[in-house]
N, C-alpha and C positions, 0 to 999 in steps of 0.2 A: 498839692495834696487833694485827695478826693473828699467828698463831704462827710464820709464816715471814718476818717482818720482822726486820731488824737495824738498828742505829743509823745508820751512815754508810758504806755500801758504796761501793766504787770501781767505776764503770761500765766502766772501760777494758778489763779482761780480757774482759768480755762483748763489747765492741765488736770486740776482736781476734778472738775466736772467730767472731763473725758475719762479719767480713771474710774469714776463711779459707774459711768455708762458701760465701759468695757468690762468691769467686774460683774455688772448685772447680766450682760450678755453671756459671759463665761458661766455664771451660775445657772443660767437658763439653758445651757447646752447650745449656745449660739455660735460657738467656735468650731471650725472644722478640725478634724483629726489630722494634724500635720506635724512635720519635723521643722521647727522654726529655729534651725541652726545653720551656720555657714557650712560649706563643703568640708571645712576643717573641724567642724563640730563645735564651733563657738556659738553660744546662744545669743540671739538678737532680740532687742526689745520690740514691742508691737509698733511703737511710734517714737520719733525723736523730735526734740524741740529745745528751746532755750534752757540753759542750766538754772538750777535753783537760785533765785535772787537776781537773775539777769533780766534787765529791762530792754525791750526791743521796740524802737519807734515804729508805729504803725502795725504792730504785730496782729491786731485784730483783723487786718486784711488777709492774713495767712491763717491764723487760728488753729483749731484742733479738729480732727476728723469727726464728722457727725454733728458739727456745730456751725451755726450761721457765721460767715457767709458761705460755708461749705467749699472753700477753696481746696481743702485737703480731702474732700470726699463727703458723700452724703451719709455714709455709715460709720459709726464709731469703730467698728471692727475691721473695716477695709476688706482686703482679700483674705484675712485670717478668718473672717466669718463665712464668706462664700467667694469663690473665685468668679471671674467673669464667665459669662455663658459663651461657649464656642458655638457660634451660629453661622454655619457655612451656607452661603448663598448658592443655590443650585436650581437649575431648570433647563431642559433641552428636549427637543423632539416632542413626543406626545406624553400624555399623563402617565401611561404605563412605564415608559422609559425613565421618567423622572422619579416615579415612585421607587423604582429599583435603586436609583442613586441615593434617595433619602434613606432607604433601609441600610445602605452601605455606610452612610455618614453616621447614622445612629449606632450601628454595630461597632464602628471604629471609635466611638467616644464623643461624637458631637452631642451638644446639649439642647439644641433647638433647631428648628427648620426655618429656612428663609427662601421664599419662592421667587424665582426669576421668571418673568413672563416674556413671551416673544413679542415682537413689535406689533403685529395685528391686535393682540390682546391689549397691549398698552394703549393702543389708539381706539379701543372700543369697537373693533371690527371683527366679523366672523372670519374663519379660516378660508371660506370659499368666496369671500369678497374679491372682486377683480383687482382691487388695489393691493392685495396681499400676496400676489403671485410671487413665489420664490422666497418669501419671508417666513413661512410657517415653521415654527419650531427651531429657528436658527439662533436667536439670541436669548432664548428662554423657552419655557413650556407653552404649548398652545392650549388655551382654555376657551371653549365656546359656550359651555352651559354648566349647570350644577352637576350634570352627569359626569363631566370630565373631572370635577373635584372629587366625586365619589371614587374614581379610579386613582387620582393623585394621592389620596390619603388612605387608600385601601390598606388595612392592617395597621394603621397608625391612629390610635384612639384620640380624637380631637379634644375630648374632655381632659385628657392627661398631657397633651403635647402643647408646647408654646410655638405658635406659627407666626412668622413675620411675612407679610406680603408687600413686595415693593411695586406698588402701582398707585397712580395718582388720578389721572383723568377719569377712568371708569372705576375708581376704587370702591365707591358705594355699591354699584351693582355687583362687583366681585365679592364684597363683604356679604351681601345678601345670599349669593350662591354658596359661600362658605358656611353660612348659618344653615342653609338647607341641607348641605352635605353633612353637617354635624347632627341635625335632626334625624337624618336617615340612618346615622350610626346609633341613634338612641341616646345621644348626649343631652345633658341639661345645658342649654345654651347660656344660662345665667352664670355658669361656672367656667366658661371658656376664658382662656388667657392667651393673648397674642398681641400683635401689632399690625396696624394697617398704615401704609405711608400717607396717602390722602392729600399730601401737601401740594396744593395747586399753585401757590405763590411761586415756588421754585421752578415750576414749569414755565410760567410766564417770564421768569427772570433768566433761566438758564437752559432747561432741558427741552422745552417746546413741545411737550406731549399733553396738550390740552384738548378738550372737546367743545366746551361751551364758552360764552362770555363769562367774565368774572362773577357777575351777580348770581347766575344759576349754580355755578360751582360752589360759591360760598353758602348758598342756601342748602345744598346737599350736605356740605360739611357741618353746618349748624344742625341739620336734622340728625346726622350721625352722632354728633356730640350729645344731643339730647337723649337719643335712644340708648347709647352705651352708658351714660351717666345713670340713667334710671334702671336699665335692664341687665347690663353686663359690666358690673363695676370694676372687675379686674382687667378688662380688655382695654388696650391702648389704641384709641381710634385715630390718632394722629402722630406720625413720626416726621418731625419737621427736619428737612434734609438740607444740610450744607454740602453734602458730598458732591452733588451734581454741579453746584455753584463753583466749588473749588476745581473740579475736573474741567470746567469750562474755561479756567484760566485765572480765577480770582486769587488774590493774596490771602494769607492766613487771616488777617484782620477783616478783610471783606467777607470771607466765608463766615466768620464768626458773627459779624454785625448784620449781614443780610439775613442769616439764618435766625438769629435771635429776634430781629425785627419782625420776620415772618411769624415767629412764635408769639410775639406780643400781639400781632394782628389777630391770631386765632384766639388768644385770651379775650381780646375785645369782642370778637364774634360771639364767644360763649356768653360773655356778660350781656351782650345786646339781646340774647335769647332769654335773659332772666335767670341764667344758671349761676349757682353759687361757685365762686372761683375756688374755694377750698375743696369742693367736691369734684369739679371737672378737671382742674389743672393737673392732678396726678395722672390723668390719662394722656397727657402730652409728653412725648418723648422726642429725642433728637437723634440724628444720624450724621456723623461727621467723617471727613476724609482724614487719613493719616498720611502725610506727605513725607518727603525725605529729609527735611531740616529737623533733626531729632529734637532739639531743645525748644525750637519755636512751636512744634506741635504739642509738646507737653505743656508749655505755657498757655497755648490756646485753649486746651481742655480745662485747665485750672481757672483761667479767666472766665470761661463760659459759665461755670457753676456759680462763680461769684456775682457776675452781672445778672444772671437769671434770678438768683435768690433776692438780690437787692431790688430789682425792678418789680418782682412779684410782690414783695412786701411793701415797698414804699410807693409804688405807682398804682398797683392793682389791688392792694388791700388784702392779700392772702395772709392767713395767720397759722394754718396748720403746717407743720414741718414738711409733710409730703407735697404740699402745694408749692413749696419753695425749692424742692429738689429738682435739679436737672439730672435726668437719667438718659444716658446716650449709648448708642451703638456706634462702633467704629469699623470702617472698612479700609484696608490698605489701598494705596492709590493705584488705580488702573493706568492713568496717564504716565506714571513714572516707569512703567514696564517698557522694555525695549524688545523689538524683534531681533535686533542685532545682539549676539551673545546672550541668548535668553536665560542661560543658567545664572547669570548675574541677578536675575529677578528674584531668586530665592533669598539672596542677601538683602536686596532692597526691601522685600516683604518683611523680613525678620526685623530690620531696623524700624520700619514703620509700625509693626506690631508691638515692638518694645515701647515705642513712644505712646501708643494707645494705652498700654498697660500702666506705664509710669504716670500717665495722665489720668488714670482712674476710670477707664471705660467699663461699662456694665456688661457689654457683650461685644463680640468681634467676629468679623469675617476676614480671612487672609486670602489674597488672590493667588492663583496658581501661576507658575512660571510661563505658561503658554497662553495666558489670557489676552495678551496683546495680539495674538494671531487668530484665536478661536476659543470656543468654550473648552474648558479643561478636560483632558483625558482623565480616566479613572486613576491612573498612576499619579498624575500631577496634582489632582484634587487631593489625593492622600498625602502628598508631600506638604501641601498647603495646610491641611489639618494638623499634621504632625508638627509643623512649625509652631503652632500655638501650644501644643501639648509639651514640646520641649521647653518653651519659655515658662509654662506654668509649672512643670514638674522638676526642672533641672536648674533653672537660672537663679532661683532664690529671690526674684523680684517681687513675688507675692507674699513674702514673709514680713515685710515692713510696710506700714501704711504711708503713702506719699513720701517715699524715701528721698526725693529731691527737694522736699519742702524746706525752705530756709536757705537754699543755695542763692548766693548773691545774683548769679547770672539768671537762674530760672525765675526768681522773684522779680528782677528788673524786667525781664521779657514779659512776664505775666502782667505787670503794671502797664507796660508799653502797649501791649495788644488791647488791654482794657480801655486805655485812653483813646487809642485809635478807633475802637468800636464806638465809644461814646460820641466821638466827633461825627461818625457816620449816622448815628441815631439822630443827632441834631439836624443833619442835612435832610434826612427823611421827614422829620417833623416840619422843617421849613417848606418842603414840597407840599405837605398837607395844608399848611397855612395858605400857600399859593393856590391850591386847588379849591379850598373852601375858606375864603377870607373871613367869613363870619364866625368861624370856629365851630359851627354846628355840623359835626361829622356823623353821618348816619350810624356807623358802627363804632368808629373810634379814630383817634388822631393818627396812630401808627398805620392803621389799615388804609386810611385816605392817602397817606404819604406813599405807601407801597403801590397802590393802584395808580397814583399820579406818576411815580417813577417808572412803572411798567409802560404806561401810555406814552410817556415822553422818551422812552428808550434809555433812561438814565442808568439803570442797572446794567443793561447789556453794554452800554458805552464804557462804564467803569471797568467791567470785566475785560472788554476788548483792549482797553488801554493797558491793563495789568498784564494781559497775555502777550501783547506786543512788546512790552518792556522786557519780559522774561525771554522771549524769542530772540530779541536783539542782543541780550547779554550772552545767550548761547552762541549766536553766530559770531560775536566778537571774541568768544573764548573766555569771557569773564566768569561764566558758569560752566561747569564741566559735567558731562555725563559719560561715564565709562562705556566705551564701545561705540559712542556716537561722535563726540568731538575730541576724545582722547583715548589712548590705549585701544586702537581700532583693530590691531591684528588679533586673529583668533583661530583656534583649531576646531571650534564648535561646528558640527555638521547640522543639517536640517533636522527639525523636530518632526516627529510623527504627531499630527494634530487630529482632533476630533472633527469629523465631517458629517453633517446631517444629510442623509439621503433625501432626494426628492420624493421617494416613496412615502416618507413621513407625511408630507403634505397631501399626497393622493389618498392615503389611508385615513387621515384626519377628515378629509372632505367626504369620503365614503361613509364614515361613521356618523358624521354630522347629518348627511342626507337621510340615513336610516332613522336617526333619532327624530328628525323632523316628521318623517312619515308616520311614526308611531304615536305622535302626540295627539292629545285631545284638542283639536283645533278650536272648538267652541270655548273651552275653558281658557285656552291661550288668548284668543281674541278678547274675551271678557276681561282677563287680567291686564292686558296691555291697554285696553280702553280705560280701565279704572286708574291705571298709572298716569295716563295722559290727562285725565280729568283732575287728578290730584295735583299734577304739575301745573295745571292752569289755575289752581286755587292757591291756598296758603297753608294747607295742612302739611304734616310731616310725611315724607315720601317713603320711609323705610318699610312700613307694613305693606303698602301696595306693591312695592318693588319685591318684597319677599314673596308675595303671592304670584308675581310674574315668574320669579325664579322657580317656585314650586311647580308651575305649569310648564317648565322646561323652555321658557323663553330664552333665546340666546343672548349673549352679551351685545352682539350687533343689533338685535331687534330692540332691546331695551334702550340702548344708547341712541339708536335711530329714531325711536319714538320721541325721546326727549329732545333730540336735535330739531325734529319737526316742530316742536312746541317752542323751544328756546332759541333756535338758531345756532350757528357755529361761530367760533371766534377766529378772526383772521388778524394776524399781527400787522399793525400799520407799516406801510412801506417807508423806509428811511434811506437817505443817500448821504 
């Protein structure tokens, strides 16, 4: 038993509390206009649980929707109040091309935008940097300055749109350019709503797209937390990502534990800045992978909410409900897609998306069938979008809140993944004790453990071991992938894939050169000098970085100036 279990609780008081909250939401118009019946016309209840008078051992670990520990969801109304946001991840070529794709997504029913950046942008380099030859616009959109964001969001009012940006190393400079683009639209930036990934821990653990040593990155993230908490309360400055950890080969429990540990590290960072956890914690969101083991993924999402709520309340002292809520985005798994028999990927994506929905995701991206080969074509991107819409409108899964709650299998899996995660947390805290035997951690215990694990290669070693075990199971035939090690014969022909012309890079560089020539060089030099001076001191860097963005400093110039001050991070060699 875990510390918060009791012997034979009575579920009925919880049911009554849920019924009151649901009735209040209904009276306030908080339910969507939907047909909550089966295909045969049978009306279904909003939620199901133990029968009147039935006692269930440890039921408070399951509970009722909208009630601590939020295993069944953070909202009392579930998807009856509001369905998940369809937030398709998109970006390719230049800003104009991606803007056209965004308009298509919004016309076809997408509810939010999610920006995919190309590799030069993710590494904080300009498109004309010699290191970037052949990479511009290929895995996302090329962004060199705030002027590119003006084009990217042309005709899309940022004060009304929710925009997620998947970028971590240069996230803070990109955020400042986004604010400048919003200012140029005439938006009130205090009303902006969106999400910035910013999660540098997962870069050191899995994705490897860092710029600076950990200390400067954590300083920037702390500055961002302070700025958004005070100035843009609806904006989510941190999306803590397990997706890339899982795609690197981690197990479900490792994805969950490493990601939540990273989240706890950022909570410690905010507290070390003197921020009130009840104010800044609601700005922390999560980003998870949905893999092919249907029930394991559902259990992972349910366990994630429960662990986060308990740690936030018992360890970090949060009291407001919103500070206990885990809100998360889900993306279907990229590594589960196969180049062989690619139309099978539509089925895989559907299964993974269903797991995300039954696990209670707040927003979701579904991968296209051709994304194992290239960025999606317009046709295949539409199929991916329609996959979510068919699930939402035709399957009936959004009619009942946490419909698998109480399943013996799902609850046992949820408990198992939670227990595995807690063992990993203990291991990370042990590393913290080894790093700082006195127990005096500058930011916090979990942060110290994460940094020690990164330095020692523990995280990458654990992921490598899990990945090797899975690959060995595939090669032995214990695990099956249709089209790979079973059912290999196929009549599928070659796909027509999206190819990014080299002309995109040439045009991007021509535009960049013209913008550089038009800038006020005196204002630019002054803004960059002020940024470097601030970086050498201890003040918050957001305002001087905003001034640099307004002066049309490029991403490479801003990151280069900071690298000159702080140095670059190089992963220790290991054999």
